[in-house]
TIBAKE-332326 format. One record per residue (C-alpha): residue in one letter; z, x negated, y. Coordinates in steps of 0.001 Angstrom, whole numbers, plus 524288, in hexadecimal, padded with zeros to 5 digits. Each point is the difference from the previous one (the first is absolute). Last residue first. Example, Ala and Ser with C-alpha at 12.3 -4.5 7.8 and 13.67 -1.06 7.14 Angstrom:
% residues 2
<res: S&pz: 81BE4&px: 7CA9A&py: 7FBDC>
<res: A&pz: 80294&px: 8055A&py: 7F290>
This chain:
% residues 426
<res: X&pz: BAD0F&px: 17003&py: 29983>
<res: X&pz: 7FACD&px: 7F339&py: 7FA9A>
<res: X&pz: 7F181&px: 7FF50&py: 7FD7D>
<res: X&pz: 7F99A&px: 7FFEE&py: 7F226>
<res: X&pz: 7F1B5&px: 7FD71&py: 7FF1C>
<res: X&pz: 7FED1&px: 7FCAA&py: 7F1B8>
<res: X&pz: 80AB4&px: 7F56B&py: 7FEC5>
<res: X&pz: 8024F&px: 7F2B5&py: 7F9EC>
<res: X&pz: 80BEC&px: 7F7F1&py: 8030F>
<res: X&pz: 80040&px: 7F1E9&py: 7FC23>
<res: X&pz: 80DAD&px: 7F9DF&py: 801DA>
<res: X&pz: 80266&px: 7F184&py: 800C1>
<res: X&pz: 80730&px: 7F63D&py: 7F7A3>
<res: X&pz: 8065D&px: 7F2B6&py: 7FF97>
<res: X&pz: 7FCDA&px: 7F4EE&py: 7F69B>
<res: X&pz: 8063A&px: 7F331&py: 7FCDB>
<res: X&pz: 809D0&px: 806CE&py: 7F71D>
<res: X&pz: 7F4F5&px: 803FB&py: 7F717>
<res: X&pz: 7FB5B&px: 7F241&py: 7FE01>
<res: X&pz: 80D39&px: 7F9E8&py: 7FD31>
<res: X&pz: 80C95&px: 7FE5B&py: 806E5>
<res: X&pz: 80A17&px: 7FF22&py: 7F50D>
<res: X&pz: 80C39&px: 8081B&py: 80384>
<res: X&pz: 7FF8B&px: 80907&py: 80B90>
<res: X&pz: 7F4BE&px: 802F0&py: 809B4>
<res: X&pz: 7FF02&px: 80AB6&py: 80A63>
<res: X&pz: 80DD3&px: 7FF26&py: 805B1>
<res: X&pz: 80B11&px: 7FDFA&py: 7F688>
<res: X&pz: 80266&px: 7F156&py: 8017B>
<res: X&pz: 80165&px: 7F6F5&py: 7F433>
<res: X&pz: 7F1D0&px: 7FB92&py: 7FEF9>
<res: X&pz: 7FCF1&px: 7F6C4&py: 7F532>
<res: X&pz: 7F4D9&px: 7F6DC&py: 803C2>
<res: X&pz: 7F168&px: 7FEB3&py: 800ED>
<res: X&pz: 7FE3A&px: 80470&py: 7F261>
<res: X&pz: 7F6F5&px: 7FD1C&py: 7F458>
<res: X&pz: 7F792&px: 8071F&py: 7F65A>
<res: X&pz: 8076A&px: 80CD5&py: 80230>
<res: X&pz: 803C2&px: 801EE&py: 7F1C4>
<res: X&pz: 80E40&px: 80006&py: 80291>
<res: X&pz: 8014D&px: 7F248&py: 7FA56>
<res: X&pz: 7F62B&px: 7FB33&py: 809E9>
<res: X&pz: 8078E&px: 8067A&py: 80AF5>
<res: X&pz: 80C3E&px: 7F8D1&py: 7FC1B>
<res: X&pz: 80E4D&px: 8040D&py: 7FD67>
<res: X&pz: 7FEC9&px: 7FCF6&py: 7F1A0>
<res: X&pz: 808BA&px: 7F466&py: 8023A>
<res: X&pz: 80B9E&px: 809B1&py: 800AD>
<res: X&pz: 7FF64&px: 7FFF4&py: 7F10E>
<res: X&pz: 7FF95&px: 80C8C&py: 7F824>
<res: X&pz: 809E5&px: 80928&py: 7F9A2>
<res: X&pz: 7FF11&px: 809A4&py: 80B86>
<res: X&pz: 7FA09&px: 7FBEB&py: 80C61>
<res: X&pz: 8012E&px: 8040E&py: 80E6C>
<res: X&pz: 7F6DB&px: 7FC1C&py: 80AE7>
<res: X&pz: 8005E&px: 8036E&py: 80EB9>
<res: X&pz: 80EE7&px: 80112&py: 7FFFD>
<res: X&pz: 8085A&px: 80C36&py: 8030F>
<res: X&pz: 80922&px: 8005B&py: 7F474>
<res: X&pz: 805A7&px: 80DA0&py: 7FCDC>
<res: X&pz: 7F521&px: 80636&py: 7F834>
<res: X&pz: 7FBED&px: 7F4A3&py: 7F752>
<res: X&pz: 80DEE&px: 7FB2B&py: 7FD39>
<res: X&pz: 803E6&px: 80DA6&py: 7FD03>
<res: X&pz: 7F481&px: 8022D&py: 7F6F6>
<res: X&pz: 8032F&px: 7F313&py: 7F8D8>
<res: X&pz: 80E08&px: 8033F&py: 7FE3A>
<res: X&pz: 7FCC8&px: 80D2F&py: 7FADD>
<res: X&pz: 7F60E&px: 7FA30&py: 7F635>
<res: X&pz: 80A14&px: 7F6EC&py: 7FA08>
<res: X&pz: 7F87D&px: 7F4D1&py: 7F8FB>
<res: X&pz: 801AD&px: 7F6D2&py: 80BF6>
<res: X&pz: 7FA78&px: 7F462&py: 806CE>
<res: X&pz: 7FEC7&px: 8039C&py: 80EB1>
<res: X&pz: 7F709&px: 7F97E&py: 80973>
<res: X&pz: 7FF55&px: 7FECA&py: 80F12>
<res: X&pz: 7F4B8&px: 7FC97&py: 808AA>
<res: X&pz: 7FE0F&px: 7FEE1&py: 80ECC>
<res: X&pz: 80A49&px: 807CD&py: 80735>
<res: X&pz: 8062F&px: 7F3D1&py: 8064E>
<res: X&pz: 80C33&px: 80335&py: 7F795>
<res: X&pz: 80DAB&px: 7FD10&py: 8044C>
<res: X&pz: 807C1&px: 80C3B&py: 80247>
<res: X&pz: 7F6E5&px: 8091F&py: 7F8AA>
<res: X&pz: 7FF92&px: 7F6C2&py: 7F4AC>
<res: X&pz: 80EDC&px: 7FEEB&py: 7FEF8>
<res: X&pz: 801C8&px: 80E95&py: 80047>
<res: X&pz: 7F561&px: 80244&py: 7F612>
<res: X&pz: 805D6&px: 7F5E6&py: 7F6BB>
<res: X&pz: 80D9E&px: 805C1&py: 80174>
<res: X&pz: 7FAE7&px: 80DE6&py: 7FCE6>
<res: X&pz: 7F7FB&px: 7FA41&py: 7F460>
<res: X&pz: 80C1F&px: 7FAC4&py: 7F990>
<res: X&pz: 80BD7&px: 7FA36&py: 806D5>
<res: X&pz: 7FACF&px: 7F343&py: 8047C>
<res: X&pz: 800DB&px: 7F158&py: 7FBDB>
<res: X&pz: 7F8C2&px: 7F619&py: 80872>
<res: X&pz: 7F66F&px: 7F4FB&py: 7FE9B>
<res: X&pz: 7F85E&px: 7F8AE&py: 80A84>
<res: X&pz: 7F3A3&px: 7F8B7&py: 7FADB>
<res: X&pz: 7FA7D&px: 7F2B1&py: 8029F>
<res: X&pz: 7F3AC&px: 7F9FD&py: 7FAF7>
<res: X&pz: 7F920&px: 8012F&py: 80D59>
<res: X&pz: 7FA2A&px: 80A15&py: 808D0>
<res: X&pz: 80DFA&px: 8015C&py: 804A4>
<res: X&pz: 7FF4C&px: 80CDF&py: 80710>
<res: X&pz: 80DF1&px: 800B9&py: 804BD>
<res: X&pz: 80767&px: 80C23&py: 803BF>
<res: X&pz: 809B8&px: 80077&py: 7F487>
<res: X&pz: 801AC&px: 7F190&py: 7FFAF>
<res: X&pz: 8049B&px: 7FF59&py: 80E61>
<res: X&pz: 80CDD&px: 806B5&py: 7FC79>
<res: X&pz: 80326&px: 7F491&py: 7F745>
<res: X&pz: 7FE38&px: 7FDFA&py: 7F196>
<res: X&pz: 8087A&px: 7F69B&py: 7F8C3>
<res: X&pz: 7F7B0&px: 7F628&py: 7F7F4>
<res: X&pz: 7FD99&px: 8017B&py: 7F1C6>
<res: X&pz: 80466&px: 7FA2B&py: 7F2D2>
<res: X&pz: 80CB4&px: 8089E&py: 7FFA7>
<res: X&pz: 7F98B&px: 80BC0&py: 7F9F3>
<res: X&pz: 80A11&px: 80A8B&py: 7FD43>
<res: X&pz: 80988&px: 7FCA1&py: 80ABE>
<res: X&pz: 7F44B&px: 7FC5A&py: 808C7>
<res: X&pz: 7FA47&px: 80DC7&py: 7FE56>
<res: X&pz: 80C19&px: 80616&py: 8059F>
<res: X&pz: 8007F&px: 7F6E7&py: 80B93>
<res: X&pz: 7F1A9&px: 80214&py: 803EF>
<res: X&pz: 7F5B0&px: 7F6C7&py: 7FA36>
<res: X&pz: 7F5F3&px: 7F702&py: 80527>
<res: X&pz: 7F822&px: 7FB66&py: 7F478>
<res: X&pz: 7F5BE&px: 7F504&py: 80031>
<res: X&pz: 7F40C&px: 802E0&py: 7F789>
<res: X&pz: 7F9F3&px: 7F579&py: 7F760>
<res: X&pz: 7FB5D&px: 807F0&py: 7F498>
<res: X&pz: 80C4E&px: 7FCED&py: 7F8DF>
<res: X&pz: 807BE&px: 8053F&py: 80B99>
<res: X&pz: 7F87A&px: 80CFE&py: 7FF2B>
<res: X&pz: 80259&px: 800F2&py: 7F165>
<res: X&pz: 80EB5&px: 7FD11&py: 80154>
<res: X&pz: 80102&px: 8099F&py: 80AD8>
<res: X&pz: 7F9EA&px: 80AB1&py: 7F792>
<res: X&pz: 807FF&px: 7FC5C&py: 7F3EE>
<res: X&pz: 80CC7&px: 7FF57&py: 807FB>
<res: X&pz: 7FE74&px: 80CF7&py: 806E9>
<res: X&pz: 7FBCC&px: 8092F&py: 7F4F2>
<res: X&pz: 80BD1&px: 8015A&py: 7F6B9>
<res: X&pz: 80C34&px: 7FED2&py: 8081A>
<res: X&pz: 7F9C4&px: 804B1&py: 80CA9>
<res: X&pz: 7FB2E&px: 80C0B&py: 7F93C>
<res: X&pz: 8084C&px: 80A31&py: 80731>
<res: X&pz: 7FFED&px: 7F816&py: 80C91>
<res: X&pz: 7F190&px: 80366&py: 80165>
<res: X&pz: 7F8AA&px: 7F3D0&py: 80402>
<res: X&pz: 7F92A&px: 7FDBB&py: 80D28>
<res: X&pz: 7F6D2&px: 7F46F&py: 80104>
<res: X&pz: 7FBC9&px: 7FC14&py: 80DB6>
<res: X&pz: 7F3B9&px: 7F881&py: 803FB>
<res: X&pz: 7F5E8&px: 80571&py: 7F6C7>
<res: X&pz: 7F26F&px: 7FA9F&py: 802B7>
<res: X&pz: 7F709&px: 809F9&py: 80631>
<res: X&pz: 7FDFC&px: 7F804&py: 80C53>
<res: X&pz: 7FA56&px: 7F49D&py: 7F840>
<res: X&pz: 805FA&px: 7F29B&py: 8006F>
<res: X&pz: 807F4&px: 800D8&py: 7F334>
<res: X&pz: 7F43F&px: 8017F&py: 7F781>
<res: X&pz: 8035F&px: 80430&py: 7F1FE>
<res: X&pz: 80E80&px: 7FC84&py: 802A3>
<res: X&pz: 806CD&px: 80B88&py: 8061D>
<res: X&pz: 7F93E&px: 80C30&py: 7FA3F>
<res: X&pz: 7FC35&px: 7F89C&py: 7F3D9>
<res: X&pz: 80DCC&px: 7FB46&py: 7FCC2>
<res: X&pz: 80582&px: 80D37&py: 802C6>
<res: X&pz: 7F559&px: 8072D&py: 7F84C>
<res: X&pz: 80255&px: 7F837&py: 7F34B>
<res: X&pz: 80EED&px: 800F4&py: 80105>
<res: X&pz: 80038&px: 80E7E&py: 80309>
<res: X&pz: 7F651&px: 802CC&py: 7F4E4>
<res: X&pz: 80883&px: 7F893&py: 7F660>
<res: X&pz: 80C40&px: 806F5&py: 804B5>
<res: X&pz: 7FA65&px: 80E09&py: 7FF5D>
<res: X&pz: 805C1&px: 8065E&py: 80C98>
<res: X&pz: 80913&px: 80BAA&py: 7FF38>
<res: X&pz: 80AB0&px: 7F9CC&py: 80867>
<res: X&pz: 7F570&px: 7FDB2&py: 80A58>
<res: X&pz: 7FAC3&px: 7F2B5&py: 80386>
<res: X&pz: 7FB49&px: 800C4&py: 80E67>
<res: X&pz: 7F58F&px: 7F6D8&py: 80518>
<res: X&pz: 7FF6D&px: 7FF35&py: 80F07>
<res: X&pz: 7F532&px: 7FB2B&py: 80911>
<res: X&pz: 802E9&px: 7F9D7&py: 80D4D>
<res: X&pz: 7F162&px: 7FF15&py: 8030F>
<res: X&pz: 7FE9C&px: 7FD3C&py: 80E56>
<res: X&pz: 7FCEE&px: 8060A&py: 80D0E>
<res: X&pz: 7F4F2&px: 8092B&py: 7FB72>
<res: X&pz: 7F4DB&px: 8033D&py: 8084D>
<res: X&pz: 7F524&px: 8091D&py: 80425>
<res: X&pz: 7FF9F&px: 7FF05&py: 80EE6>
<res: X&pz: 7FA54&px: 808D5&py: 80A88>
<res: X&pz: 7FABE&px: 7F97D&py: 80C3D>
<res: X&pz: 80761&px: 7FA14&py: 80B5A>
<res: X&pz: 806C1&px: 7F64E&py: 7F705>
<res: X&pz: 80B62&px: 7F84B&py: 805BD>
<res: X&pz: 80C18&px: 80420&py: 7F843>
<res: X&pz: 7F938&px: 803A1&py: 7F33A>
<res: X&pz: 7F7E3&px: 7F3B4&py: 80044>
<res: X&pz: 80B48&px: 7F752&py: 80321>
<res: X&pz: 8085A&px: 80658&py: 7F59E>
<res: X&pz: 7F55E&px: 7FDB5&py: 7F638>
<res: X&pz: 7FE29&px: 7F1A6&py: 80323>
<res: X&pz: 80ED7&px: 7FD0E&py: 80015>
<res: X&pz: 80278&px: 80771&py: 7F33D>
<res: X&pz: 7F5D4&px: 7F90C&py: 7F87B>
<res: X&pz: 7F19D&px: 802BA&py: 7FDA0>
<res: X&pz: 7F5D1&px: 80AF0&py: 7FF39>
<res: X&pz: 7FDAE&px: 806C7&py: 80D0C>
<res: X&pz: 7F672&px: 80B29&py: 8005A>
<res: X&pz: 7FB3A&px: 80389&py: 80DB4>
<res: X&pz: 7F90C&px: 80CE1&py: 80324>
<res: X&pz: 7F4EE&px: 804B9&py: 808EF>
<res: X&pz: 7FB40&px: 7F379&py: 80687>
<res: X&pz: 7F57C&px: 800A7&py: 80A23>
<res: X&pz: 8087F&px: 804DA&py: 80B23>
<res: X&pz: 7FF62&px: 7F38D&py: 807AF>
<res: X&pz: 80364&px: 7F78B&py: 7F495>
<res: X&pz: 80BAF&px: 80897&py: 7FC0B>
<res: X&pz: 80AFF&px: 7F89E&py: 806D8>
<res: X&pz: 80549&px: 7FBB5&py: 7F2F7>
<res: X&pz: 7F2DD&px: 7F9B5&py: 7FD2B>
<res: X&pz: 80164&px: 7F815&py: 80C57>
<res: X&pz: 80D62&px: 7FBA4&py: 7FC33>
<res: X&pz: 7FB59&px: 7FB55&py: 7F2A2>
<res: X&pz: 7F549&px: 7F802&py: 8067B>
<res: X&pz: 80A7B&px: 7F96E&py: 8085F>
<res: X&pz: 8053E&px: 7FA47&py: 7F323>
<res: X&pz: 7F4ED&px: 7F5EE&py: 8008D>
<res: X&pz: 7FB54&px: 7FE6A&py: 7F203>
<res: X&pz: 7F1F5&px: 80288&py: 8042B>
<res: X&pz: 7F3C7&px: 8057D&py: 7FA15>
<res: X&pz: 804B0&px: 80E19&py: 7FE50>
<res: X&pz: 7F98D&px: 80438&py: 7F3BF>
<res: X&pz: 7F5D9&px: 80AD6&py: 80181>
<res: X&pz: 7FBB7&px: 80A9A&py: 7F678>
<res: X&pz: 7F6CD&px: 809E2&py: 80534>
<res: X&pz: 7FA65&px: 7F5A1&py: 808E7>
<res: X&pz: 7F65C&px: 7FC30&py: 7F573>
<res: X&pz: 7F96D&px: 80D4C&py: 801A0>
<res: X&pz: 7FB5F&px: 805D5&py: 7F30A>
<res: X&pz: 7F2C5&px: 7FBEE&py: 7F9FC>
<res: X&pz: 805BB&px: 7FFCE&py: 7F254>
<res: X&pz: 7FE3C&px: 7F151&py: 7FE26>
<res: X&pz: 804AE&px: 7FD0D&py: 80D70>
<res: X&pz: 80CE9&px: 8078D&py: 7FDB3>
<res: X&pz: 801CC&px: 7F873&py: 7F371>
<res: X&pz: 7FDF6&px: 7F308&py: 8069E>
<res: X&pz: 80A16&px: 803CA&py: 80A07>
<res: X&pz: 809F7&px: 80291&py: 7F577>
<res: X&pz: 7FD0C&px: 7F2CB&py: 7F9DD>
<res: X&pz: 801D8&px: 7F8C5&py: 80D05>
<res: X&pz: 80CC7&px: 8075B&py: 8017C>
<res: X&pz: 80542&px: 7F990&py: 7F33E>
<res: X&pz: 7FD2D&px: 7F261&py: 805D7>
<res: X&pz: 80649&px: 8035E&py: 80CB2>
<res: X&pz: 80C04&px: 805E2&py: 7F94A>
<res: X&pz: 801EB&px: 7F399&py: 7F820>
<res: X&pz: 7FEE6&px: 7F782&py: 80C4F>
<res: X&pz: 8092D&px: 807E2&py: 80804>
<res: X&pz: 80AAB&px: 80260&py: 7F5A2>
<res: X&pz: 80B1D&px: 7F939&py: 8071D>
<res: X&pz: 7FB40&px: 804AB&py: 80D2F>
<res: X&pz: 80202&px: 80E2E&py: 7FB6F>
<res: X&pz: 7F4D7&px: 8097C&py: 7FF58>
<res: X&pz: 7FAA0&px: 8084E&py: 80B2D>
<res: X&pz: 7F5DF&px: 809A7&py: 7FA31>
<res: X&pz: 7F898&px: 80945&py: 8086F>
<res: X&pz: 7FAF1&px: 80B39&py: 7F7B8>
<res: X&pz: 7F4BF&px: 80978&py: 8018E>
<res: X&pz: 80326&px: 80C94&py: 7F8FB>
<res: X&pz: 7F758&px: 807C0&py: 7F6A8>
<res: X&pz: 80A8B&px: 80253&py: 7F5C9>
<res: X&pz: 7F8BD&px: 7F69F&py: 7F691>
<res: X&pz: 7FF09&px: 7F603&py: 80ACF>
<res: X&pz: 80E96&px: 800DE&py: 8033A>
<res: X&pz: 80365&px: 7FDFC&py: 7F17A>
<res: X&pz: 7F6F3&px: 7F3E4&py: 7FE51>
<res: X&pz: 80478&px: 7F922&py: 80C72>
<res: X&pz: 80E6E&px: 802A5&py: 7FD59>
<res: X&pz: 7FF81&px: 7FB84&py: 7F1EF>
<res: X&pz: 7F77C&px: 7F3C3&py: 802A8>
<res: X&pz: 807D9&px: 7FAD3&py: 80B78>
<res: X&pz: 80C8B&px: 80438&py: 7F965>
<res: X&pz: 7FCC5&px: 7F65C&py: 7F563>
<res: X&pz: 8035F&px: 7F54D&py: 809C1>
<res: X&pz: 80E77&px: 80334&py: 7FF2A>
<res: X&pz: 8075D&px: 7F771&py: 80A1E>
<res: X&pz: 801CB&px: 809D2&py: 80A74>
<res: X&pz: 7F94F&px: 80C48&py: 80486>
<res: X&pz: 7FB0E&px: 80788&py: 80C1A>
<res: X&pz: 7F655&px: 80AAC&py: 7FC9D>
<res: X&pz: 7F8BE&px: 80735&py: 80B05>
<res: X&pz: 7F892&px: 80C93&py: 7FC56>
<res: X&pz: 7F4A7&px: 804BD&py: 80793>
<res: X&pz: 7FD5B&px: 80E67&py: 7FD92>
<res: X&pz: 8080B&px: 808FB&py: 7F77C>
<res: X&pz: 7F4F1&px: 80433&py: 7F784>
<res: X&pz: 7FDB7&px: 80E3C&py: 7FD30>
<res: X&pz: 8052F&px: 8097B&py: 7F574>
<res: X&pz: 7FC8E&px: 80E6A&py: 801C6>
<res: X&pz: 80846&px: 80C32&py: 802BE>
<res: X&pz: 7F72F&px: 80BB4&py: 7FE56>
<res: X&pz: 80024&px: 80D48&py: 8073C>
<res: X&pz: 7F6DE&px: 80B74&py: 7FD6F>
<res: X&pz: 800F2&px: 809FB&py: 80A77>
<res: X&pz: 7FDF5&px: 80E25&py: 7FB63>
<res: X&pz: 8099C&px: 806A6&py: 80932>
<res: X&pz: 80A04&px: 80130&py: 7F50A>
<res: X&pz: 8004E&px: 7F124&py: 7FF22>
<res: X&pz: 7FA0F&px: 7F8D4&py: 7F40E>
<res: X&pz: 80570&px: 7F37E&py: 7FA37>
<res: X&pz: 7FD11&px: 7F208&py: 7FC9A>
<res: X&pz: 8084D&px: 7F442&py: 7FCCA>
<res: X&pz: 7FE77&px: 7F145&py: 7FE29>
<res: X&pz: 7F130&px: 8006B&py: 800EB>
<res: X&pz: 7FC1F&px: 7F228&py: 7FD03>
<res: X&pz: 7F691&px: 7FA3C&py: 80A80>
<res: X&pz: 80585&px: 7F224&py: 7FF86>
<res: X&pz: 80852&px: 7FEB2&py: 7F3DC>
<res: X&pz: 7F64D&px: 7F7E0&py: 7F841>
<res: X&pz: 8049A&px: 80165&py: 7F1E2>
<res: X&pz: 8040C&px: 7F2A8&py: 7FA82>
<res: X&pz: 7F6C6&px: 7F739&py: 7F8CE>
<res: X&pz: 7FD6B&px: 7F702&py: 80BAC>
<res: X&pz: 80F0A&px: 7FE92&py: 80149>
<res: X&pz: 80077&px: 7FB40&py: 7F20A>
<res: X&pz: 7F580&px: 7F5F8&py: 802D9>
<res: X&pz: 80808&px: 7FB5B&py: 80B91>
<res: X&pz: 80C3A&px: 7FEED&py: 7F78C>
<res: X&pz: 7F83C&px: 7F8B1&py: 7F581>
<res: X&pz: 7FB8A&px: 7F633&py: 809DA>
<res: X&pz: 80DDA&px: 7FDBF&py: 8051C>
<res: X&pz: 80530&px: 7FF6F&py: 7F1CB>
<res: X&pz: 7F561&px: 7F55C&py: 7FD5B>
<res: X&pz: 80526&px: 7F862&py: 80B54>
<res: X&pz: 80DEF&px: 8016F&py: 7FAEE>
<res: X&pz: 7FBD0&px: 7FB4B&py: 7F267>
<res: X&pz: 7F86A&px: 7F496&py: 805AD>
<res: X&pz: 80BB6&px: 7FB67&py: 807D2>
<res: X&pz: 804FD&px: 80385&py: 80D89>
<res: X&pz: 80CCD&px: 7FBD9&py: 80682>
<res: X&pz: 8056A&px: 806B6&py: 80BF7>
<res: X&pz: 8098A&px: 8096F&py: 7F9AB>
<res: X&pz: 804D3&px: 7F563&py: 7F715>
<res: X&pz: 80109&px: 7F66D&py: 80B71>
<res: X&pz: 80935&px: 80A07&py: 80684>
<res: X&pz: 80806&px: 80100&py: 7F3FC>
<res: X&pz: 8014C&px: 7F172&py: 7FF00>
<res: X&pz: 8048E&px: 7FF6E&py: 80E6B>
<res: X&pz: 7F6E6&px: 7F9C4&py: 80A95>
<res: X&pz: 803CE&px: 7F258&py: 80466>
<res: X&pz: 7F520&px: 7FD47&py: 809AA>
<res: X&pz: 7FA1B&px: 7F5C5&py: 7F69F>
<res: X&pz: 80084&px: 8096C&py: 7F4CB>
<res: X&pz: 7F8F2&px: 80A70&py: 807B1>
<res: X&pz: 7F5DC&px: 7F5EE&py: 804D3>
<res: X&pz: 7FD04&px: 7FCB5&py: 7F1AD>
<res: X&pz: 7FF6F&px: 80EB3&py: 7FC83>
<res: X&pz: 7F6E2&px: 802B4&py: 80B70>
<res: X&pz: 7F6C3&px: 7F48D&py: 7FC56>
<res: X&pz: 7FFFB&px: 8041F&py: 7F1EF>
<res: X&pz: 7FC63&px: 80D87&py: 803F4>
<res: X&pz: 7F3BD&px: 7FB3E&py: 8069E>
<res: X&pz: 7FC14&px: 7F8A2&py: 7F394>
<res: X&pz: 8034D&px: 80BD2&py: 7F782>
<res: X&pz: 7F7B4&px: 808FB&py: 8084E>
<res: X&pz: 7F465&px: 7F6B3&py: 7FFF0>
<res: X&pz: 801D2&px: 7FE96&py: 7F166>
<res: X&pz: 7FFEA&px: 80ED8&py: 7FDAE>
<res: X&pz: 7F3BC&px: 801FC&py: 807ED>
<res: X&pz: 7F803&px: 806B1&py: 7F5AD>
<res: X&pz: 80BCC&px: 8084D&py: 7FBF0>
<res: X&pz: 80308&px: 803C7&py: 80E35>
<res: X&pz: 7F10D&px: 8027F&py: 80216>
<res: X&pz: 7FF59&px: 80945&py: 7F4A0>
<res: X&pz: 80B7F&px: 807F6&py: 8050F>
<res: X&pz: 7FA19&px: 800AC&py: 80D77>
<res: X&pz: 7F2E3&px: 80477&py: 7F9D4>
<res: X&pz: 806CF&px: 80AD0&py: 7F8DD>
<res: X&pz: 806CB&px: 8043B&py: 80C97>
<res: X&pz: 7F390&px: 7FFD9&py: 807B6>
<res: X&pz: 7F8B6&px: 80850&py: 7F5EA>
<res: X&pz: 80B82&px: 8095E&py: 7FF7D>
<res: X&pz: 7FF0C&px: 80219&py: 80E9A>
<res: X&pz: 7F14D&px: 8022A&py: 7FF79>
<res: X&pz: 8012A&px: 80929&py: 7F497>
<res: X&pz: 80AA5&px: 80812&py: 8063A>
<res: X&pz: 7F7BD&px: 80312&py: 80C26>
<res: X&pz: 80168&px: 7F977&py: 80CF8>
<res: X&pz: 801A1&px: 809F0&py: 80AFF>
<res: X&pz: 80DD8&px: 7FCD3&py: 803D6>
<res: X&pz: 7FD0D&px: 7F177&py: 7FD50>
<res: X&pz: 7F496&px: 7FFAA&py: 8098E>
<res: X&pz: 8090F&px: 806B3&py: 80A47>
<res: X&pz: 80B0B&px: 7F678&py: 7FEFD>
<res: X&pz: 7F84A&px: 7F353&py: 80151>
<res: X&pz: 7FF5A&px: 80157&py: 80EB5>
<res: X&pz: 80EC3&px: 801C9&py: 8004D>
<res: X&pz: 801DB&px: 7F378&py: 7F7F9>
<res: X&pz: 7F71C&px: 7F891&py: 8091B>
<res: X&pz: 807CD&px: 804FB&py: 80BC9>
<res: X&pz: 80CDA&px: 7FC5A&py: 7FA05>
<res: X&pz: 7FB32&px: 7F240&py: 7FCAA>
<res: X&pz: 7FAFA&px: 7FDE8&py: 80DDD>
<res: X&pz: 80D18&px: 80457&py: 805CD>
<res: X&pz: 806A7&px: 7F6B9&py: 7F699>
<res: X&pz: 7F844&px: 7F47E&py: 80493>
<res: X&pz: 80270&px: 8039C&py: 80E74>
<res: X&pz: 80E32&px: 8005B&py: 7FDBC>
<res: X&pz: 8004F&px: 7F35B&py: 7F7AC>
<res: X&pz: 7F874&px: 7F885&py: 80A4F>
<res: X&pz: 80B92&px: 8019E&py: 80990>
<res: X&pz: 8080A&px: 7F6D2&py: 7F7EA>
<res: X&pz: 7F8F9&px: 7F864&py: 7F50C>
<res: X&pz: 7F53D&px: 80253&py: 7F5E0>
<res: X&pz: 7FD19&px: 7F678&py: 7F4EC>
<res: X&pz: 7F685&px: 8049E&py: 7F5D9>
<res: X&pz: 804B5&px: 802C3&py: 7F219>
<res: X&pz: 7FBA9&px: 7F805&py: 7F4A7>
């Protein structure tokens, strides 16, 4: 259970947390791969061993969520079960198995004067992660930052406070087991929103970067107020385009999965675009399958003429991240029409094309400027774990430093090592 901190106490609390994280930075920088991996494996073991403690804590959060009127999709993001707990542990084990990026030589070259120059990966420093509802972020962020040699300060949402605290206890147990500083992974022990404000100020210079993972209001606040760099995405307005060359059976299968596998994840498809050339053959089977799976259809005027069992779409539908069993549907003029719509309305998170025409695919890939593009695959693959990263802290849609799933490599910077033999500059 989180401790209670009020008013002015929050500022002093966060200052202490920042100092502890900074003090943990040097031991992590020099920690070898074996020590970090030992901590990660112990964390995964602790999560499995303490499954019931985590489930009990999560049950409190879910009950509180129902009482406070949280939506079904929000409850889905909050809820843990044995399979999701096992997935958390598996993700940490997978991170332990990843190559340690710290010390990797990214590039090396010789200058005409004999200087040998290397660009080498280094930890970023203290990372702040601010997130809502998803307690698994506690495990993912803690493990990824540790592998990359970064102390991390975690500020979870009040709705998942008990779950996050139970998971954090497992992470601390892993750090202790490996002899690494317990302050390397800290969970802010208050739900007071003033703690977020203190993090956005940079904790007296102790915070190097902030990663927000949550809804538009949270991310916009972080981007507007942060005095340190931010890796963020505003929201996942993800598009699925069915080209005129698409295989119908594949299109149906992928459309249902992209929207309905888990509607509350940021990689869920929110807009379906269908080539007008195959409206007569593909549209009804795809929408019928979506509706049979429980999806509500919001359709433009042309779609409504062909599929009357839908609601009229409004302008708001094209810019809405539903995170629910709702999808907006529009007919477009081929890949050119799809590209135009996506560039007008996308949040630059994830877009997919279902097509057999290689030229249409290449045009889609070359002209759309989103972090993740998929061909003949569900948008639900927009996930660091599915990319082989073990896990992710989030999907970054900006262009500076990190883009797409933020995994271990994205949590590093670099420095230059220059070796000479007595050279002086003329």
